[in-house]
VOMIDREN-266128 format. One record per residue (C-alpha): residue in three letters; x, z, y. Coordinates in nm, 3 decimals. Layout:
BEGIN
<martor resn="ALA" c1="X" c3="Z" c2="Y"/>
...
//
This chain:
BEGIN
<martor resn="UNK" c1="0.000" c3="0.000" c2="0.000"/>
<martor resn="UNK" c1="0.105" c3="-0.033" c2="0.361"/>
<martor resn="UNK" c1="0.300" c3="-0.304" c2="0.538"/>
<martor resn="UNK" c1="0.596" c3="-0.477" c2="0.372"/>
<martor resn="UNK" c1="0.909" c3="-0.573" c2="0.567"/>
<martor resn="UNK" c1="1.152" c3="-0.832" c2="0.441"/>
<martor resn="UNK" c1="1.517" c3="-0.741" c2="0.502"/>
<martor resn="UNK" c1="1.649" c3="-1.091" c2="0.445"/>
<martor resn="UNK" c1="1.943" c3="-1.033" c2="0.678"/>
<martor resn="UNK" c1="2.118" c3="-0.804" c2="0.427"/>
<martor resn="UNK" c1="2.165" c3="-1.093" c2="0.181"/>
<martor resn="UNK" c1="2.417" c3="-1.315" c2="0.357"/>
<martor resn="UNK" c1="2.703" c3="-1.543" c2="0.266"/>
<martor resn="UNK" c1="2.923" c3="-1.407" c2="0.544"/>
<martor resn="UNK" c1="2.923" c3="-1.042" c2="0.647"/>
<martor resn="UNK" c1="3.104" c3="-0.863" c2="0.931"/>
<martor resn="UNK" c1="3.163" c3="-0.488" c2="0.920"/>
<martor resn="UNK" c1="3.248" c3="-0.484" c2="1.292"/>
<martor resn="UNK" c1="2.889" c3="-0.519" c2="1.414"/>
<martor resn="UNK" c1="2.759" c3="-0.212" c2="1.228"/>
<martor resn="UNK" c1="2.626" c3="0.079" c2="1.436"/>
<martor resn="UNK" c1="2.720" c3="-0.078" c2="1.769"/>
<martor resn="UNK" c1="2.483" c3="0.144" c2="1.968"/>
<martor resn="UNK" c1="2.490" c3="0.484" c2="1.802"/>
<martor resn="UNK" c1="2.401" c3="0.792" c2="2.012"/>
<martor resn="UNK" c1="2.662" c3="1.025" c2="2.155"/>
<martor resn="UNK" c1="2.577" c3="1.377" c2="2.034"/>
<martor resn="UNK" c1="2.667" c3="1.640" c2="2.291"/>
<martor resn="UNK" c1="2.432" c3="1.937" c2="2.322"/>
<martor resn="UNK" c1="2.472" c3="2.080" c2="1.973"/>
<martor resn="UNK" c1="2.847" c3="2.122" c2="2.024"/>
<martor resn="UNK" c1="2.782" c3="2.401" c2="2.278"/>
<martor resn="UNK" c1="2.468" c3="2.550" c2="2.121"/>
<martor resn="UNK" c1="2.453" c3="2.885" c2="1.944"/>
<martor resn="UNK" c1="2.303" c3="2.828" c2="1.597"/>
<martor resn="UNK" c1="2.141" c3="3.098" c2="1.386"/>
<martor resn="UNK" c1="2.002" c3="3.038" c2="1.037"/>
<martor resn="UNK" c1="1.714" c3="3.239" c2="0.892"/>
<martor resn="UNK" c1="1.627" c3="3.106" c2="0.546"/>
<martor resn="UNK" c1="1.373" c3="3.381" c2="0.474"/>
<martor resn="UNK" c1="1.101" c3="3.235" c2="0.699"/>
<martor resn="UNK" c1="0.869" c3="2.962" c2="0.572"/>
<martor resn="UNK" c1="0.742" c3="2.669" c2="0.785"/>
<martor resn="UNK" c1="0.447" c3="2.769" c2="1.000"/>
<martor resn="UNK" c1="0.570" c3="3.127" c2="1.035"/>
<martor resn="UNK" c1="0.766" c3="3.263" c2="1.328"/>
<martor resn="UNK" c1="1.109" c3="3.409" c2="1.392"/>
<martor resn="UNK" c1="1.113" c3="3.688" c2="1.650"/>
<martor resn="UNK" c1="1.401" c3="3.782" c2="1.879"/>
<martor resn="UNK" c1="1.412" c3="4.123" c2="2.047"/>
<martor resn="UNK" c1="1.507" c3="4.121" c2="2.416"/>
<martor resn="UNK" c1="1.580" c3="4.435" c2="2.619"/>
<martor resn="UNK" c1="1.487" c3="4.433" c2="2.987"/>
<martor resn="UNK" c1="1.758" c3="4.525" c2="3.236"/>
<martor resn="UNK" c1="1.760" c3="4.874" c2="3.385"/>
<martor resn="UNK" c1="1.652" c3="4.896" c2="3.749"/>
<martor resn="UNK" c1="1.669" c3="5.143" c2="4.037"/>
<martor resn="UNK" c1="1.948" c3="5.347" c2="4.192"/>
<martor resn="UNK" c1="2.190" c3="5.561" c2="3.993"/>
<martor resn="UNK" c1="2.331" c3="5.782" c2="4.269"/>
<martor resn="UNK" c1="2.367" c3="6.149" c2="4.175"/>
<martor resn="UNK" c1="2.321" c3="6.458" c2="4.392"/>
<martor resn="UNK" c1="2.473" c3="6.800" c2="4.324"/>
<martor resn="UNK" c1="2.265" c3="7.003" c2="4.075"/>
<martor resn="UNK" c1="2.008" c3="6.720" c2="4.059"/>
<martor resn="UNK" c1="1.861" c3="6.615" c2="3.728"/>
<martor resn="UNK" c1="1.931" c3="6.262" c2="3.618"/>
<martor resn="UNK" c1="1.608" c3="6.068" c2="3.608"/>
<martor resn="UNK" c1="1.567" c3="5.890" c2="3.278"/>
<martor resn="UNK" c1="1.417" c3="5.546" c2="3.260"/>
<martor resn="UNK" c1="1.212" c3="5.415" c2="2.973"/>
<martor resn="UNK" c1="1.357" c3="5.127" c2="2.776"/>
<martor resn="UNK" c1="1.151" c3="4.810" c2="2.794"/>
<martor resn="UNK" c1="1.158" c3="4.533" c2="2.536"/>
<martor resn="UNK" c1="0.990" c3="4.201" c2="2.474"/>
<martor resn="UNK" c1="0.967" c3="3.965" c2="2.179"/>
<martor resn="UNK" c1="1.058" c3="3.596" c2="2.188"/>
<martor resn="UNK" c1="0.888" c3="3.401" c2="1.908"/>
<martor resn="UNK" c1="0.992" c3="3.066" c2="1.765"/>
<martor resn="UNK" c1="0.764" c3="2.882" c2="1.523"/>
<martor resn="UNK" c1="0.942" c3="2.731" c2="1.224"/>
<martor resn="UNK" c1="0.869" c3="2.360" c2="1.173"/>
<martor resn="UNK" c1="0.996" c3="2.135" c2="0.896"/>
<martor resn="UNK" c1="1.145" c3="1.797" c2="0.976"/>
<martor resn="UNK" c1="1.178" c3="1.504" c2="0.737"/>
<martor resn="UNK" c1="1.272" c3="1.137" c2="0.726"/>
<martor resn="UNK" c1="1.284" c3="0.881" c2="0.445"/>
<martor resn="UNK" c1="1.383" c3="0.520" c2="0.389"/>
<martor resn="UNK" c1="1.272" c3="0.276" c2="0.119"/>
<martor resn="UNK" c1="1.376" c3="-0.059" c2="-0.029"/>
<martor resn="UNK" c1="1.312" c3="-0.252" c2="-0.348"/>
<martor resn="UNK" c1="1.523" c3="-0.244" c2="-0.663"/>
<martor resn="UNK" c1="1.584" c3="-0.616" c2="-0.623"/>
<martor resn="UNK" c1="1.729" c3="-0.559" c2="-0.279"/>
<martor resn="UNK" c1="1.939" c3="-0.272" c2="-0.409"/>
<martor resn="UNK" c1="2.089" c3="-0.494" c2="-0.681"/>
<martor resn="UNK" c1="2.136" c3="-0.813" c2="-0.478"/>
<martor resn="UNK" c1="2.259" c3="-0.673" c2="-0.145"/>
<martor resn="UNK" c1="2.624" c3="-0.732" c2="-0.061"/>
<martor resn="UNK" c1="2.656" c3="-0.377" c2="0.075"/>
<martor resn="UNK" c1="2.596" c3="-0.036" c2="-0.081"/>
<martor resn="UNK" c1="2.244" c3="0.029" c2="0.048"/>
<martor resn="UNK" c1="2.235" c3="0.388" c2="-0.078"/>
<martor resn="UNK" c1="2.552" c3="0.466" c2="0.114"/>
<martor resn="UNK" c1="2.427" c3="0.297" c2="0.432"/>
<martor resn="UNK" c1="2.088" c3="0.470" c2="0.403"/>
<martor resn="UNK" c1="2.258" c3="0.808" c2="0.367"/>
<martor resn="UNK" c1="2.465" c3="0.737" c2="0.680"/>
<martor resn="UNK" c1="2.158" c3="0.633" c2="0.879"/>
<martor resn="UNK" c1="1.962" c3="0.941" c2="0.766"/>
<martor resn="UNK" c1="2.253" c3="1.166" c2="0.861"/>
<martor resn="UNK" c1="2.280" c3="1.010" c2="1.207"/>
<martor resn="UNK" c1="1.904" c3="1.038" c2="1.257"/>
<martor resn="UNK" c1="1.921" c3="1.406" c2="1.158"/>
<martor resn="UNK" c1="2.198" c3="1.473" c2="1.408"/>
<martor resn="UNK" c1="2.026" c3="1.283" c2="1.689"/>
<martor resn="UNK" c1="1.695" c3="1.462" c2="1.625"/>
<martor resn="UNK" c1="1.861" c3="1.803" c2="1.651"/>
<martor resn="UNK" c1="2.050" c3="1.701" c2="1.964"/>
<martor resn="UNK" c1="1.734" c3="1.566" c2="2.129"/>
<martor resn="UNK" c1="1.550" c3="1.891" c2="2.054"/>
<martor resn="UNK" c1="1.816" c3="2.093" c2="2.236"/>
<martor resn="UNK" c1="1.822" c3="1.848" c2="2.527"/>
<martor resn="UNK" c1="1.443" c3="1.844" c2="2.566"/>
<martor resn="UNK" c1="1.431" c3="2.225" c2="2.555"/>
<martor resn="UNK" c1="1.684" c3="2.245" c2="2.838"/>
<martor resn="UNK" c1="1.466" c3="2.012" c2="3.047"/>
<martor resn="UNK" c1="1.176" c3="2.261" c2="3.026"/>
<martor resn="UNK" c1="1.372" c3="2.551" c2="3.176"/>
<martor resn="UNK" c1="1.318" c3="2.667" c2="3.532"/>
<martor resn="UNK" c1="1.688" c3="2.690" c2="3.624"/>
<martor resn="UNK" c1="1.716" c3="2.323" c2="3.720"/>
<martor resn="UNK" c1="1.929" c3="2.210" c2="4.014"/>
<martor resn="UNK" c1="1.863" c3="1.873" c2="4.176"/>
<martor resn="UNK" c1="2.107" c3="1.671" c2="4.381"/>
<martor resn="UNK" c1="2.117" c3="1.753" c2="4.751"/>
<martor resn="UNK" c1="2.307" c3="1.435" c2="4.837"/>
<martor resn="UNK" c1="2.103" c3="1.173" c2="5.020"/>
<martor resn="UNK" c1="1.835" c3="1.427" c2="5.113"/>
<martor resn="UNK" c1="1.702" c3="1.747" c2="4.960"/>
<martor resn="UNK" c1="1.520" c3="1.695" c2="4.628"/>
<martor resn="UNK" c1="1.317" c3="1.976" c2="4.471"/>
<martor resn="UNK" c1="1.162" c3="1.777" c2="4.185"/>
<martor resn="UNK" c1="1.273" c3="1.499" c2="3.956"/>
<martor resn="UNK" c1="1.023" c3="1.266" c2="4.123"/>
<martor resn="UNK" c1="1.192" c3="1.335" c2="4.455"/>
<martor resn="UNK" c1="1.525" c3="1.190" c2="4.343"/>
<martor resn="UNK" c1="1.629" c3="0.857" c2="4.490"/>
<martor resn="UNK" c1="1.916" c3="0.616" c2="4.439"/>
<martor resn="UNK" c1="2.103" c3="0.812" c2="4.708"/>
<martor resn="UNK" c1="2.074" c3="1.137" c2="4.507"/>
<martor resn="UNK" c1="2.424" c3="1.122" c2="4.362"/>
<martor resn="UNK" c1="2.623" c3="1.394" c2="4.191"/>
<martor resn="UNK" c1="2.898" c3="1.549" c2="4.401"/>
<martor resn="UNK" c1="3.104" c3="1.867" c2="4.419"/>
<martor resn="UNK" c1="2.818" c3="2.053" c2="4.588"/>
<martor resn="UNK" c1="2.595" c3="1.971" c2="4.289"/>
<martor resn="UNK" c1="2.853" c3="2.128" c2="4.058"/>
<martor resn="UNK" c1="2.879" c3="2.435" c2="4.281"/>
<martor resn="UNK" c1="2.500" c3="2.474" c2="4.290"/>
<martor resn="UNK" c1="2.477" c3="2.448" c2="3.912"/>
<martor resn="UNK" c1="2.759" c3="2.701" c2="3.866"/>
<martor resn="UNK" c1="2.588" c3="2.941" c2="4.106"/>
<martor resn="UNK" c1="2.257" c3="2.910" c2="3.919"/>
<martor resn="UNK" c1="2.423" c3="2.970" c2="3.581"/>
<martor resn="UNK" c1="2.626" c3="3.267" c2="3.705"/>
<martor resn="UNK" c1="2.318" c3="3.426" c2="3.867"/>
<martor resn="UNK" c1="2.127" c3="3.394" c2="3.539"/>
<martor resn="UNK" c1="2.425" c3="3.545" c2="3.351"/>
<martor resn="UNK" c1="2.444" c3="3.238" c2="3.130"/>
<martor resn="UNK" c1="2.716" c3="3.262" c2="2.863"/>
<martor resn="UNK" c1="3.018" c3="3.042" c2="2.914"/>
<martor resn="UNK" c1="3.174" c3="2.799" c2="2.668"/>
<martor resn="UNK" c1="3.515" c3="2.961" c2="2.634"/>
<martor resn="UNK" c1="3.599" c3="3.054" c2="2.994"/>
<martor resn="UNK" c1="3.399" c3="2.781" c2="3.169"/>
<martor resn="UNK" c1="3.057" c3="2.621" c2="3.195"/>
<martor resn="UNK" c1="3.010" c3="2.278" c2="3.041"/>
<martor resn="UNK" c1="2.834" c3="1.984" c2="3.206"/>
<martor resn="UNK" c1="2.763" c3="1.650" c2="3.037"/>
<martor resn="UNK" c1="2.744" c3="1.359" c2="3.279"/>
<martor resn="UNK" c1="2.656" c3="0.993" c2="3.257"/>
<martor resn="UNK" c1="2.936" c3="0.748" c2="3.350"/>
<martor resn="UNK" c1="2.746" c3="0.677" c2="3.674"/>
<martor resn="UNK" c1="2.763" c3="1.047" c2="3.770"/>
<martor resn="UNK" c1="3.128" c3="1.064" c2="3.665"/>
<martor resn="UNK" c1="3.202" c3="0.777" c2="3.902"/>
<martor resn="UNK" c1="3.024" c3="0.955" c2="4.189"/>
<martor resn="UNK" c1="3.221" c3="1.274" c2="4.122"/>
<martor resn="UNK" c1="3.553" c3="1.091" c2="4.132"/>
<martor resn="UNK" c1="3.452" c3="0.929" c2="4.463"/>
<martor resn="UNK" c1="3.392" c3="1.268" c2="4.625"/>
<martor resn="UNK" c1="3.707" c3="1.358" c2="4.825"/>
<martor resn="UNK" c1="3.655" c3="1.728" c2="4.741"/>
<martor resn="UNK" c1="3.679" c3="1.666" c2="4.367"/>
<martor resn="UNK" c1="4.001" c3="1.774" c2="4.190"/>
<martor resn="UNK" c1="4.099" c3="1.568" c2="3.888"/>
<martor resn="UNK" c1="4.192" c3="1.761" c2="3.576"/>
<martor resn="UNK" c1="4.546" c3="1.618" c2="3.591"/>
<martor resn="UNK" c1="4.596" c3="1.808" c2="3.916"/>
<martor resn="UNK" c1="4.510" c3="2.148" c2="3.768"/>
<martor resn="UNK" c1="4.772" c3="2.421" c2="3.774"/>
<martor resn="UNK" c1="4.745" c3="2.430" c2="3.393"/>
<martor resn="UNK" c1="4.631" c3="2.081" c2="3.282"/>
<martor resn="UNK" c1="4.722" c3="2.162" c2="2.921"/>
<martor resn="UNK" c1="4.413" c3="2.386" c2="2.905"/>
<martor resn="UNK" c1="4.169" c3="2.105" c2="2.974"/>
<martor resn="UNK" c1="3.879" c3="2.029" c2="2.742"/>
<martor resn="UNK" c1="3.856" c3="1.704" c2="2.550"/>
<martor resn="UNK" c1="3.692" c3="1.445" c2="2.775"/>
<martor resn="UNK" c1="3.718" c3="1.661" c2="3.087"/>
<martor resn="UNK" c1="3.741" c3="1.472" c2="3.417"/>
//
């Protein structure tokens, strides 16, 4: 049942390995994500994380005064467990007559799809957070819709993002925050006269792979 698709282009007289996977995704977000595995929870159930609220108020002491105790406050963060799956199919005739190992290629494609799906989930979750900084170049933008072609990334954008992360006490990757940029944004950063290239650092040997 269903629709059949003929993969006639895998049975060829001449085959070039060089054109395979020419446009594969660059996976970035998972490399700086904190992963925790809980195999005791079934799909449809939830995993709960306990979060303690910060203490507030003054802590100044007076002579012979009793220290005022503050109640601890907690909250629960719930994540619903969802299963993910993907499958491919082809005929036995195609498997036997193809000039490539289809099982091997299918396994590679499934693995890449798995990686890209996980990376997209992390990226999309970041887009829903409230701590988003928009470019101030070319006019102040407070929403994504307010961005224009003049809203380029510059040193001030990096400073604003660093300020937002530090205020929110975001954990660092090693001793620094990490920002992934498109080649267009990388070009704008290099064009900013206030930008310092990594080669001009006092300790360039400590740079990250791919750092600009």
